[in-house]
C-alpha positions in Angstrom: 58.0 11.8 118.0 61.4 10.3 117.4 61.5 8.6 120.7 58.4 6.5 119.2 59.8 5.7 116.4 63.1 4.2 118.0 60.8 2.1 120.4 58.9 0.6 117.1 62.1 0.0 115.6 62.9 -2.0 118.6 59.8 -3.5 118.7 60.0 -4.6 115.2 63.7 -5.9 115.3 63.4 -8.1 118.7 60.2 -9.8 116.9 61.8 -10.7 113.7 64.2 -13.2 112.8 64.9 -12.6 109.3 67.7 -10.1 108.3 66.3 -8.7 105.2 63.3 -7.7 107.3 65.4 -5.7 109.9 67.3 -4.2 107.2 64.2 -2.6 105.4 62.7 -1.4 108.9 66.2 0.3 109.8 66.1 2.0 106.5 62.4 3.2 106.8 63.3 4.4 110.3 66.5 6.2 109.2 64.5 7.8 106.0 61.6 9.2 108.4 64.2 10.6 111.5 65.9 12.1 108.8 62.7 13.7 107.5 61.8 14.9 110.9 65.4 16.4 111.3 65.2 17.9 108.1 61.9 19.5 108.6 63.1 21.2 111.8 66.4 22.4 110.6 64.5 24.1 107.2 62.1 25.7 109.3 64.5 27.5 111.5 66.5 28.3 108.7 63.4 30.0 107.3 62.5 32.0 110.4 66.5 33.2 110.8 66.1 34.3 107.4 63.1 36.6 108.2 65.0 37.8 111.1 62.8 36.3 113.7 65.2 34.3 115.5 68.9 34.6 116.2 71.1 31.5 117.5 71.8 32.7 121.4 69.6 31.8 124.0 67.3 29.6 123.9 63.2 30.7 124.3 60.5 28.1 125.5 57.2 28.9 123.7 54.0 27.2 125.2 53.6 25.3 121.7 57.9 25.2 120.1 61.4 25.9 121.3 63.2 28.4 119.4 66.8 30.1 119.3 66.5 33.4 120.3 68.6 36.6 121.2 69.2 37.3 125.4 66.7 39.4 126.7 64.2 38.9 123.6 60.7 36.5 123.5 58.8 35.7 120.9 54.9 34.4 120.5 54.6 31.3 118.8 50.8 31.1 116.8 50.8 27.4 116.2 48.8 27.3 112.7 50.6 30.1 111.2 53.8 27.7 112.1 52.5 25.4 110.4 51.6 27.7 107.4 55.1 28.5 106.9 56.6 24.8 107.2 53.8 24.1 104.5 55.3 26.7 102.2 59.2 26.0 103.1 58.4 22.2 102.7 57.3 22.8 99.0 54.0 22.0 99.2 51.8 25.0 98.0 49.0 23.1 96.7 48.4 22.2 100.2 48.9 25.9 101.5 47.1 27.4 98.8 43.7 25.0 99.9 43.3 27.4 103.1 44.8 30.8 101.6 41.8 32.6 102.5 41.7 31.4 105.7 45.3 32.8 106.6 45.3 35.5 104.2 49.1 36.6 105.4 52.0 35.2 107.8 53.5 38.1 108.3 50.7 40.7 108.7 49.8 38.5 111.9 53.2 38.6 113.2 53.2 35.1 114.6 56.7 35.9 116.1 56.6 39.8 117.6 60.0 41.0 118.6 59.8 42.7 122.0 62.5 45.7 121.8 65.3 45.9 124.4 65.6 48.8 126.5 68.8 48.7 126.3 71.4 51.9 124.7 74.5 51.4 122.6 77.1 53.8 123.5 80.1 54.8 121.4 82.8 57.7 121.2 81.1 60.8 119.9 77.8 59.4 119.9 75.0 57.8 121.9 72.4 56.1 120.8 69.2 55.9 122.2 67.0 53.3 120.8 63.4 53.9 120.8 61.6 51.8 124.0 57.7 52.2 123.1 56.8 48.1 123.9 53.7 47.1 125.8 52.9 44.0 127.3 55.0 41.9 125.1 54.2 43.2 122.1 55.6 46.1 119.5 53.3 49.6 119.4 52.4 51.4 117.1 53.5 54.5 118.7 55.2 56.8 117.2 56.8 58.6 120.0 61.2 58.2 119.2 64.1 59.2 121.3 66.0 60.8 118.9 70.0 60.2 118.6 72.5 62.5 120.4 75.7 63.2 118.6 77.8 64.5 121.0 80.3 67.1 120.2 82.4 67.1 123.5 81.2 66.3 127.2 79.5 69.2 127.8 77.8 70.0 124.1 75.3 67.4 122.6 72.9 68.1 119.6 70.2 66.7 118.8 70.3 64.9 115.4 67.4 64.1 113.6 67.0 61.4 110.4 64.5 63.0 108.3 64.6 61.3 104.9 66.2 58.2 103.5 66.6 57.5 99.6 66.3 54.2 99.9 65.4 52.8 95.9 66.1 52.1 93.5 69.4 51.8 91.4 69.7 53.7 88.5 66.2 55.6 89.3 67.4 59.0 89.8 68.7 58.8 93.3 71.5 60.7 92.1 69.6 63.5 90.5 67.6 63.7 94.1 70.7 63.6 96.1 71.7 66.9 93.9 68.5 68.5 94.8 68.5 68.2 98.0 72.2 69.7 98.4 70.4 72.6 96.0 68.1 73.4 98.5 68.0 75.6 101.6 66.7 73.5 104.4 67.6 69.7 102.7 71.4 68.1 103.5 73.0 64.7 102.7 76.5 63.1 102.0 77.4 63.7 98.7 78.0 59.8 98.3 76.3 57.3 98.6 75.9 55.7 102.2 74.8 52.2 102.3 74.5 50.8 106.1 73.1 47.6 105.5 74.1 44.8 108.4 71.6 46.3 110.9 74.3 46.4 113.3 74.5 48.9 116.5 77.9 50.1 114.8 76.6 50.9 111.4 73.5 53.4 113.4 76.0 54.8 115.5 78.5 55.5 112.3 75.4 56.6 110.6 74.4 59.4 113.1 77.9 60.8 113.5 77.7 61.4 109.8 74.3 63.3 109.9 76.0 65.1 112.7 78.6 66.1 110.6 76.5 67.4 107.5 76.6 71.7 107.6 73.5 73.0 109.4 71.7 75.1 106.8 69.7 76.9 108.9 69.3 78.1 112.5 65.6 78.6 112.4 63.4 76.7 114.7 60.8 77.1 112.1 62.5 75.9 109.5 65.2 73.1 110.6 67.3 71.5 108.2 66.7 68.3 107.6 69.3 65.5 107.2 69.1 62.4 105.4 71.1 59.7 103.3 71.3 58.1 100.2 71.3 54.0 99.6 69.8 52.5 96.2 69.7 49.3 97.9 68.6 49.1 101.6 65.2 48.5 100.1 66.1 45.4 98.4 68.3 44.5 102.1 66.2 45.6 104.8 68.3 44.6 107.6 69.5 48.4 108.0 66.0 49.8 108.2 64.8 47.0 110.1 67.5 48.7 112.4 66.9 51.9 112.1 63.1 51.5 113.2 64.5 50.6 116.9 65.8 54.4 116.7 63.7 56.6 114.7 60.0 55.6 113.6 59.4 58.6 111.4 62.1 58.4 108.9 60.6 59.5 105.6 61.5 57.0 102.7 61.7 57.8 99.4 61.8 55.1 96.6 62.1 55.8 92.4 61.1 53.2 89.8 61.5 52.8 86.3 60.0 50.9 83.4 62.1 47.6 84.0 63.8 47.5 80.8 65.0 51.2 80.8 66.1 50.1 84.1 68.2 47.2 83.4 69.8 48.5 80.2 71.1 51.5 82.5 72.0 49.4 85.0 74.0 46.7 82.6 75.9 50.1 80.8 76.6 51.1 84.4 78.5 48.3 85.7 80.4 48.5 82.5 81.4 51.6 82.9 82.4 51.2 86.1 84.6 48.4 85.2 86.6 50.2 82.2 86.7 52.9 85.0 88.3 50.8 87.4 85.7 51.1 89.9 85.7 47.1 90.2 87.6 44.9 88.2 84.8 42.2 87.9 84.5 41.5 83.9 80.6 42.3 82.6 79.1 38.9 81.8 76.7 38.6 78.3 73.7 40.4 79.5 71.7 36.9 78.3 73.3 35.4 81.4 71.3 37.7 83.8 67.6 36.8 83.2 66.4 34.9 86.0 67.7 35.2 89.6 70.5 32.4 89.6 72.7 34.8 88.1 74.2 37.9 89.5 76.4 40.6 87.9 77.0 43.0 91.1 73.7 43.3 92.6 72.4 43.2 88.9 69.5 40.6 87.2 66.1 41.0 85.9 64.9 39.8 88.9 66.1 43.0 90.7 63.2 44.2 88.5 60.7 42.8 90.4 60.2 46.2 92.3 57.7 44.5 94.1 59.5 41.9 95.9 61.5 44.5 97.7 58.4 47.0 98.6 57.1 44.1 99.9 59.4 43.8 102.8 57.6 47.0 104.0 55.2 45.3 105.5 52.8 47.8 103.7 50.3 45.2 102.2 48.4 41.5 102.7 50.8 39.3 101.5 49.1 36.0 99.7 51.0 32.3 99.6 52.7 33.1 96.1 54.0 36.4 97.8 55.4 34.6 100.6 57.1 31.8 99.0 58.7 34.3 96.5 60.0 36.4 99.3 61.1 33.0 101.2 62.8 31.7 98.2 65.5 35.1 97.8 65.9 34.9 101.7 63.5 38.0 101.9 61.5 38.6 104.9 58.7 41.7 106.1 60.2 43.9 109.0 56.8 45.9 109.2 58.3 49.0 108.4 56.8 52.1 110.5 58.2 54.7 107.7 56.0 56.5 105.3 56.9 55.8 101.8 56.9 58.6 98.6 57.0 56.9 95.2 57.9 58.2 91.8 58.6 56.8 88.6 61.8 58.5 86.9 60.2 59.2 84.0 58.3 62.0 85.8 61.8 63.4 86.7 62.4 63.6 82.7 59.7 65.4 82.2 60.6 69.5 81.6 57.2 70.5 82.1 54.1 70.4 84.7 54.8 66.6 85.7 58.6 67.8 87.6 57.1 70.8 88.8 54.3 68.6 90.4 56.9 66.1 91.9 59.0 68.9 93.2 55.9 70.4 95.3 54.6 66.9 96.6 58.3 66.0 97.7 58.2 69.5 99.4 54.7 68.3 101.1 56.0 65.1 102.0 59.1 66.3 103.5 57.6 69.7 105.5 59.9 71.9 103.9 59.4 75.5 103.9 62.2 76.5 100.8 60.4 75.2 97.4 62.6 72.9 95.7 64.9 74.2 92.5 64.6 72.7 89.1 65.7 69.3 88.9 69.3 69.3 88.1 70.1 66.3 85.3 72.5 64.2 86.7 73.8 60.4 87.3 76.5 58.7 89.6 78.8 59.1 87.3 78.6 62.5 86.2 80.7 63.8 88.2 83.7 61.5 88.1 86.6 62.0 85.2 86.2 59.6 82.4 89.3 57.2 82.2 88.5 55.2 79.7 87.8 54.9 75.9 85.2 52.4 75.1 87.4 52.2 71.5 90.1 50.6 73.0 87.7 47.7 74.6 85.1 45.1 73.5 83.2 46.0 75.9 80.4 48.3 74.8 77.0 49.9 76.4 74.2 47.9 74.9 71.2 49.2 73.2 68.7 47.2 74.8 66.2 47.4 71.5 68.4 45.5 69.4 67.0 42.1 68.6 69.4 39.9 70.5 68.0 41.3 73.5 64.7 39.9 73.3 64.8 37.6 75.9 66.0 39.8 77.9 62.7 42.3 77.4 60.3 39.4 77.5 61.5 38.5 80.8 61.4 42.0 82.1 57.7 42.9 80.6 56.4 40.0 81.6 57.6 40.3 85.2 56.6 44.0 84.8 53.1 43.0 84.5 52.9 41.7 88.1 54.8 44.2 89.2 52.3 47.0 87.9 49.5 44.8 89.4 50.8 44.7 92.6 51.9 48.5 92.8 48.7 50.3 91.6 46.0 47.3 93.0 48.0 47.1 96.9 50.9 48.9 97.7 49.9 52.7 96.6 46.6 52.6 98.0 47.9 52.4 101.7 48.0 55.4 103.1 51.4 55.3 104.7 52.4 55.5 100.9 52.3 58.8 99.0 52.8 59.2 95.1 54.9 61.9 93.8 53.6 64.0 91.0 50.2 63.7 89.1 48.4 60.7 89.9 47.1 59.4 86.9 50.4 60.4 85.3 52.4 57.9 87.5 49.8 55.1 87.6 50.0 55.7 83.3 54.1 55.1 83.4 53.4 52.0 85.6 50.9 50.7 83.5 53.6 50.5 80.6 55.9 48.3 82.8 53.8 45.7 80.9 54.6 46.5 77.4 57.8 46.4 75.6 59.1 50.3 75.4 61.1 49.2 72.4 58.1 48.1 70.6 56.8 51.7 70.7 59.9 53.4 68.8 
């Protein structure tokens, strides 16, 4: 196309004797060529942000040429490529016209990644990636090659990654960690272990640490289940994307809560961290964290749109609006094979039937023979010595129900309506998703996301 325009430029210049006309032709041609190059670059960077291509070698398809990693190939569906490009070029109206025809670019998987049949070896551990590719596409088989933790040259112990608490911050994840630690069949590290880069080195470290956890049960009928906790793994899914190369049956656990109470808890947690010396970034005015432009240590109101993180697991059909929202935030869909156990933190705060139903469902989900004991009340700061006093500082925990925070609450409640609708009408209906505890109670809690909790006091 660029060659055609260059030919037209030469023809126009050779046939004209007026300098002004020549200048106009040159300027128009420069704009057109720049637009073509910019379009190609934007398309390329969009695919990179989705993890579909990486810059190394070049793989040529029947339609386009994309940079790709060594030993990896990509098939390209032209209609889907054009669809993404329409979204990317900020022309959502045109893209939405044929939305019914192309419901979900991610579900069509226009660029299906071929698994690599290579083992990554490191000191003390041997990682065996899954090899379940068939005819150049990813298989849905659940068979896995488990990682092996090597104590020495003669003895090896099979290390399972049975479960992972991957979200969200300030949603009861530390209470769950304590719950697992008190059970006779489950174990996990006592501190957060976040593996977000998606590198083989991180996977090696993860499985090595899993192998070093205590073996609580020697029974083959009730083996020790190992897991880890990282509440932001559901936000940045690079780690989960890499993890599926090694394990496809790891069970994910995700907690949510009312976005208003979530923001209040998270912001106060960050203040305590600053005063305790865990970080040195001064807390900003919470009003500056409305939207997604400003972030304070991963915190803003946009993170409270839990559906944008969960969409990345590929459990639902995504429309154009969803895809635009993910692309703007540099998110991607990974087509996760992992089942999901979702709960609301409000269920854990109940001392009666709701909490008991939650524990029973969690036991069923993980297939644990030993019942879980009553959930211990805790948060991430409960085990740390308090090294500060609010009396000697201008920083205070916020009470989000105060009038000065009305704009924050309005933003969170407005977003909460969309979150509730997507969770209840799409996400929890997928067969891979299990609601923890009583379904009706969970749905009632999620429906409350559309109401300001401060108005109910």
